[in-house]
N, C-alpha and C positions, 0 to 999 in steps of 0.2 A: 715419906716424901709423896706427895699427891699426883699424879699424872706421870707420863712417860721422860723420862730424862731428855738431854737434848742429844743424845746417840740413840737411844729408841724414836726420837723425832726423825733423825737424820736415814733411819734405817729402814720406817716405813715410807718416809718420800722417796728414798730408793727403791724400794717395794713395789709402790706404786708406780714410779716411772717405769720400772720394768716392767711390771704386769699392764700398763696401759699398751706400753708397744706390743700388747698381746689382746689383748681384750679391748680394742679400740671401736668405734663406730663405724660403717661405710656410707655409702650415699644415702643411704636409706633410713641411718639412724639407727642400726640394728648392729648388735655386737657380731665381731666376723668370725669369732669363738664359739660363746654359746647361743648365737643366733636368734638372741631376745633382743629387746628391745634395751635400748641403752640410753642410759645407764645401768647396765646389767647389775643384777647381784652379786658379785664378785667385785665390781669394781664399788657397788654400793657399801660394802665390810667394809671395804679397805678407805674409801673416805670417810666412815664415820667412824674406825680406829686413827686415820691419821687427822680427824677435825674433832675430837669428841671432847674436847675442852675450847673449841671455838667455833660450835655450832652455825653462828650467826658470818662466819670468814666462808665455811661451805657453799651457804644460800650463795655469796658472792661469786664463788667460784664455779657455781653448778647456774648462778642467772644467764654468765657468759655463753656458757655453753647451750641451756635454754634457748638463747635470742638467735643462735647461728641456725639451731633446728628448726626457731620457726621460720626463717627466711628462705632454710632449705626446705621445708615442709608446710609450705603455704594451707594445704588442702587438711592440715592436722588442725584442731582445733586448738585455740590460745590454751583455753581449761584442761586438755588432757596433754599439753605437753607441761603445764603446770604441775599435775599431778602427778606425773611421771618424773621429770626435777627433784621437787620438792615433798611428792608425799608422803615420801619415807625419812624425811629430817626431822630431828626431834623440834627444830623452830622453825616458826611460821614464815615465811620474807617478808619482810617488811619494806614500807616504803613502793607501794604498787595500787595503782587506781583498782577497784570494785566496778565490774563492771555490772550496771544493774540484771538479776534474774530474769 
């Protein structure tokens, strides 16, 4: 069998739900537990495990949070938020307009 079983995926999602309740972001998009930028390394590892066979779905999931962070942190450059939310994902986000450098 390749990849996680249905039971493993369910357990990973439950683990992520439990972990997200702890490693959540504050109003400045910092982890309330690690105090680093959110998504913190703990959440990143869990998301990579959960979406390892569907990295494009992970990008879609993260895009929601990036868009919220952009609205709540208008002083942070979009490029910085893109790196923060997508720079560690093994697939580049698609369908985004590129700004001229």
